[in-house]
VOTORKE-584924 format. One record per residue: x, y, z of N, C-alpha, C, CB in turn; residue number from 1. Coordinates in pm, 1 decimal. Each point is the difference from the previous one (the first is absolute). Last residue first. Glycine has a CB too. Example, Ala and Ser with C-alpha at 12.3 -4.5 7.8 and 13.67 -1.06 7.14 Angstrom:
<atoms>
<atom <1285.0,-225.0,708.0>,<82.0,119.0,6.0>,<-77.0,109.0,73.0>,<118.4,-62.8,-214.5>,2>
<atom <-89.4,-509.2,207.5>,<-89.0,119.0,0.0>,<90.0,120.0,0.0>,<-189.2,-117.3,124.6>,1>
</atoms>
This chain:
<atoms>
<atom <2012.9,155.2,1784.2>,<34.8,-119.0,116.8>,<144.6,-0.8,30.9>,<-182.2,-158.6,-81.5>,66>
<atom <-186.1,556.8,-112.7>,<127.7,-70.2,-33.0>,<24.6,-90.1,115.7>,<99.3,189.8,-140.0>,65>
<atom <-585.3,-19.1,-60.5>,<107.6,25.8,118.3>,<109.2,-89.6,-46.0>,<-161.9,48.6,210.7>,64>
<atom <-191.3,162.2,-557.1>,<48.7,-115.5,78.0>,<89.2,38.9,100.6>,<-24.5,-137.6,-181.7>,63>
<atom <-415.9,374.0,-85.9>,<150.2,-0.1,14.5>,<14.8,-109.3,97.0>,<53.4,252.1,-45.6>,62>
<atom <-414.2,-280.0,-338.1>,<-4.0,47.9,151.2>,<156.7,-10.1,24.5>,<-259.5,-95.8,91.7>,61>
<atom <59.2,-45.7,-525.1>,<54.0,146.3,21.7>,<22.0,45.0,149.4>,<-124.9,58.0,-213.4>,60>
<atom <-59.2,-481.4,89.5>,<122.4,-5.4,-49.8>,<71.7,139.0,10.7>,<-80.9,-188.6,-146.2>,59>
<atom <-376.1,125.1,267.2>,<95.0,-62.3,99.4>,<131.5,-8.1,-54.6>,<-173.2,-129.5,97.3>,58>
<atom <-140.3,313.2,-381.2>,<15.5,88.3,114.6>,<91.1,-59.5,111.0>,<-228.4,91.2,-53.6>,57>
<atom <146.8,-334.7,-360.9>,<66.0,126.1,-19.7>,<11.6,71.3,128.5>,<-82.9,12.6,-228.0>,56>
<atom <-214.8,-363.7,253.9>,<141.4,-58.9,-13.8>,<108.2,114.7,-28.9>,<-105.6,-225.2,-95.1>,55>
<atom <-361.2,320.4,106.3>,<46.6,-19.5,138.1>,<144.1,-48.4,-8.9>,<-235.6,-54.9,88.9>,54>
<atom <22.6,123.2,-496.4>,<29.2,138.0,62.5>,<52.2,-34.3,143.0>,<-191.3,136.6,-137.1>,53>
<atom <65.2,-521.6,-115.2>,<118.5,58.4,-38.9>,<27.9,132.2,46.3>,<-21.5,-132.3,-175.2>,52>
<atom <-369.7,-75.1,301.2>,<100.0,-76.6,36.8>,<127.7,46.7,-39.4>,<-147.6,-166.0,-2.6>,51>
<atom <-231.0,369.2,-152.1>,<16.5,32.9,143.9>,<110.4,-80.6,51.2>,<-238.1,55.2,31.7>,50>
<atom <114.8,-152.8,-458.8>,<57.0,131.2,1.1>,<13.3,53.2,146.9>,<-99.9,41.3,-233.2>,49>
<atom <-118.1,-450.9,169.1>,<139.3,-16.1,-62.2>,<64.1,133.4,10.2>,<-67.0,-183.0,-165.4>,48>
<atom <-380.6,168.8,268.0>,<78.2,-62.7,114.1>,<147.3,-16.1,-40.7>,<-208.1,-127.3,80.8>,47>
<atom <-103.7,297.1,-400.5>,<28.6,103.8,109.4>,<72.5,-59.4,100.1>,<-193.8,120.9,-38.4>,46>
<atom <86.2,-404.5,-305.9>,<83.4,95.5,-46.5>,<40.5,107.3,113.8>,<-107.6,-44.8,-231.4>,45>
<atom <-219.6,-297.4,300.8>,<125.9,-52.9,11.2>,<96.6,96.1,-53.5>,<-87.5,-223.6,-11.5>,44>
<atom <-361.0,355.9,-15.0>,<44.9,-6.0,160.6>,<144.4,-63.0,-3.5>,<-256.1,-42.4,108.0>,43>
<atom <72.2,96.9,-538.5>,<9.5,136.8,70.5>,<56.1,-23.0,137.3>,<-200.0,97.8,-125.5>,42>
<atom <67.7,-486.1,-118.3>,<144.7,53.3,-43.1>,<33.2,130.7,47.8>,<-16.7,-122.4,-198.1>,41>
<atom <-408.2,-110.6,328.6>,<122.3,-52.9,33.0>,<139.0,59.7,-46.4>,<-147.4,-181.9,4.7>,40>
<atom <-294.6,495.4,71.6>,<33.4,-134.2,-81.1>,<139.0,-50.1,38.9>,<-141.2,74.2,-205.1>,39>
<atom <-124.2,324.6,363.7>,<30.4,-115.0,90.6>,<32.4,-131.5,-72.1>,<-150.3,107.5,164.1>,38>
<atom <48.7,316.3,-389.2>,<94.4,31.9,94.6>,<42.9,-117.4,99.6>,<-95.7,230.2,-27.2>,37>
<atom <-84.9,-364.1,-459.8>,<-30.1,117.0,88.2>,<102.3,9.9,118.6>,<-250.5,-22.0,-61.2>,36>
<atom <309.6,-144.7,-492.0>,<-15.7,-24.6,146.5>,<-29.1,107.8,104.6>,<143.0,-164.8,-63.8>,35>
<atom <-47.2,148.3,-447.6>,<-131.7,5.4,52.8>,<-20.7,-45.8,138.7>,<-61.3,-26.4,-219.5>,34>
<atom <465.4,85.7,-43.9>,<-78.7,-115.3,-52.7>,<-132.2,3.6,64.3>,<201.0,-141.2,-38.4>,33>
<atom <92.8,471.8,169.7>,<-3.8,5.4,-152.0>,<-85.4,-101.8,-49.3>,<221.0,85.5,-15.4>,32>
<atom <-102.9,-113.5,470.7>,<-100.9,100.2,-15.6>,<-31.0,24.4,-163.2>,<83.5,112.5,238.8>,31>
<atom <277.8,-405.1,-125.4>,<-138.1,-57.5,56.1>,<-120.0,104.4,-29.1>,<130.8,-130.8,201.1>,30>
<atom <317.5,261.8,-299.8>,<-61.9,-92.3,-98.2>,<-132.6,-59.5,44.6>,<227.3,-52.9,-74.7>,29>
<atom <-3.1,333.7,373.7>,<-32.3,69.0,-112.0>,<-74.5,-91.4,-110.8>,<200.6,152.2,59.9>,28>
<atom <4.4,-354.5,342.4>,<-119.2,76.9,22.9>,<-55.0,71.1,-119.0>,<79.7,24.2,221.0>,27>
<atom <317.6,-240.6,-266.7>,<-108.7,-100.6,20.0>,<-123.0,75.1,37.8>,<158.7,-182.4,72.6>,26>
<atom <231.4,435.2,-100.4>,<-29.2,-54.5,-142.5>,<-129.3,-97.9,10.3>,<267.1,10.7,-72.4>,25>
<atom <-67.9,162.0,470.9>,<-72.4,102.2,-74.8>,<-48.5,-44.0,-135.6>,<133.5,162.0,118.9>,24>
<atom <139.0,-457.6,132.3>,<-127.8,17.6,58.1>,<-90.2,112.7,-64.4>,<111.2,-85.1,206.9>,23>
<atom <330.3,-3.3,-346.9>,<-70.5,-100.6,-33.9>,<-139.7,12.5,49.2>,<201.5,-124.2,-8.0>,22>
<atom <119.6,471.6,131.9>,<-50.8,-9.3,-153.7>,<-101.1,-113.7,-30.5>,<227.1,88.3,-68.5>,21>
<atom <-48.9,-92.3,500.1>,<-82.5,121.4,-11.9>,<-46.6,11.2,-139.5>,<123.0,115.5,180.6>,20>
<atom <208.3,-440.5,-94.5>,<-132.6,-42.9,53.0>,<-110.0,110.2,-11.7>,<125.4,-151.2,160.8>,19>
<atom <338.8,252.6,-278.5>,<-83.7,-91.3,-99.6>,<-126.0,-57.1,46.6>,<204.6,-59.7,-89.2>,18>
<atom <56.1,324.8,382.0>,<-43.3,76.9,-106.6>,<-71.4,-78.4,-104.1>,<180.6,146.3,47.9>,17>
<atom <20.6,-365.7,297.2>,<-109.5,60.5,46.0>,<-57.6,94.1,-109.1>,<90.3,-25.4,234.0>,16>
<atom <288.0,-224.4,-315.1>,<-106.3,-76.3,-2.0>,<-131.6,67.8,61.6>,<169.0,-187.5,4.3>,15>
<atom <243.8,426.5,-3.9>,<-33.9,-32.4,-140.2>,<-130.8,-79.3,-1.8>,<246.6,-2.6,-67.8>,14>
<atom <-54.4,78.0,476.7>,<-55.4,117.2,-45.2>,<-52.7,-24.9,-148.5>,<157.7,138.9,159.0>,13>
<atom <93.4,-467.6,51.0>,<-129.3,9.8,66.4>,<-69.6,120.0,-49.7>,<83.0,-114.8,200.8>,12>
<atom <334.6,43.2,-369.2>,<-91.6,-101.6,-57.1>,<-127.9,10.1,78.5>,<188.2,-157.7,-72.3>,11>
<atom <159.7,410.7,238.5>,<-38.8,61.8,-135.5>,<-99.3,-97.5,-61.0>,<230.0,120.8,-40.7>,10>
<atom <-38.5,-248.6,455.3>,<-99.6,121.0,17.6>,<-35.9,53.1,-134.7>,<99.1,68.7,223.1>,9>
<atom <198.6,-430.6,-219.0>,<-124.2,-35.3,54.1>,<-92.3,118.4,1.8>,<109.5,-174.6,132.7>,8>
<atom <335.0,264.3,-254.0>,<-73.9,-73.9,-108.4>,<-133.5,-47.3,49.3>,<214.8,-74.6,-100.5>,7>
<atom <68.4,254.8,416.8>,<-37.8,100.8,-88.7>,<-84.8,-55.9,-116.6>,<206.6,125.2,67.1>,6>
<atom <-4.3,-423.9,240.4>,<-123.3,71.1,54.2>,<-59.0,114.6,-79.8>,<90.1,-60.3,211.6>,5>
<atom <296.2,-184.6,-360.3>,<-113.9,-87.2,4.5>,<-121.4,79.0,57.5>,<153.5,-206.2,28.2>,4>
<atom <268.9,419.5,-23.2>,<-55.6,-5.5,-132.7>,<-117.6,-93.2,-12.3>,<221.1,53.5,-82.7>,3>
<atom <2.8,-29.1,481.9>,<-66.5,139.0,-15.5>,<-60.6,-18.4,-147.3>,<176.6,159.0,161.9>,2>
<atom <122.1,-494.6,-22.9>,<-121.8,-19.4,48.0>,<-94.5,130.4,-19.0>,<110.7,-172.0,159.8>,1>
</atoms>
Protein backbone atom coordinates (compact mmCIF):
# COMPACT_ATOMS: atom_id res chain seq x y z
CA UNK A 1 0.00 0.00 0.00
CA UNK A 2 2.91 2.38 0.65
CA UNK A 3 3.97 2.02 -2.98
CA UNK A 4 0.58 3.25 -4.19
CA UNK A 5 0.65 6.27 -1.87
CA UNK A 6 4.19 7.15 -2.93
CA UNK A 7 3.23 6.86 -6.61
CA UNK A 8 0.19 9.08 -6.01
CA UNK A 9 2.34 11.74 -4.31
CA UNK A 10 4.89 11.70 -7.12
CA UNK A 11 2.22 11.90 -9.81
CA UNK A 12 0.59 14.83 -7.99
CA UNK A 13 3.90 16.69 -7.99
CA UNK A 14 4.52 15.85 -11.63
CA UNK A 15 1.09 17.09 -12.75
CA UNK A 16 1.52 20.23 -10.65
CA UNK A 17 4.80 21.01 -12.39
CA UNK A 18 3.26 20.29 -15.79
CA UNK A 19 0.37 22.64 -15.03
CA UNK A 20 2.85 25.40 -14.15
CA UNK A 21 4.67 24.85 -17.43
CA UNK A 22 1.45 24.74 -19.43
CA UNK A 23 0.10 27.90 -17.80
CA UNK A 24 3.35 29.75 -18.37
CA UNK A 25 3.43 28.69 -22.00
CA UNK A 26 -0.17 29.80 -22.50
CA UNK A 27 0.51 33.23 -21.00
CA UNK A 28 3.72 33.75 -22.98
CA UNK A 29 2.18 32.73 -26.31
CA UNK A 30 -0.86 34.94 -25.67
CA UNK A 31 1.37 37.95 -25.04
CA UNK A 32 3.60 37.07 -28.02
CA UNK A 33 0.56 37.04 -30.29
CA UNK A 34 -0.45 40.51 -29.17
CA UNK A 35 -2.76 39.82 -26.26
CA UNK A 36 -3.08 42.32 -23.46
CA UNK A 37 -2.72 41.63 -19.75
CA UNK A 38 -6.43 40.78 -19.41
CA UNK A 39 -6.72 38.69 -22.54
CA UNK A 40 -8.24 35.25 -22.27
CA UNK A 41 -4.98 33.37 -22.83
CA UNK A 42 -3.03 35.35 -20.26
CA UNK A 43 -5.70 35.09 -17.56
CA UNK A 44 -6.21 31.38 -18.17
CA UNK A 45 -2.45 30.76 -18.24
CA UNK A 46 -1.92 32.57 -14.95
CA UNK A 47 -4.75 30.61 -13.37
CA UNK A 48 -3.27 27.31 -14.58
CA UNK A 49 0.14 28.27 -13.21
CA UNK A 50 -1.37 29.30 -9.87
CA UNK A 51 -3.31 26.05 -9.66
CA UNK A 52 -0.17 24.04 -10.37
CA UNK A 53 1.79 25.99 -7.76
CA UNK A 54 -0.93 25.43 -5.17
CA UNK A 55 -0.96 21.74 -6.01
CA UNK A 56 2.82 21.53 -5.53
CA UNK A 57 2.59 23.47 -2.28
CA UNK A 58 -0.07 21.20 -0.86
CA UNK A 59 1.76 18.08 -2.00
CA UNK A 60 4.93 19.24 -0.22
CA UNK A 61 3.17 19.85 3.10
CA UNK A 62 4.28 17.45 5.84
CA UNK A 63 1.91 14.58 6.45
CA UNK A 64 0.99 13.17 9.82
CA UNK A 65 1.30 9.43 10.17
CA UNK A 66 -1.94 7.61 10.82
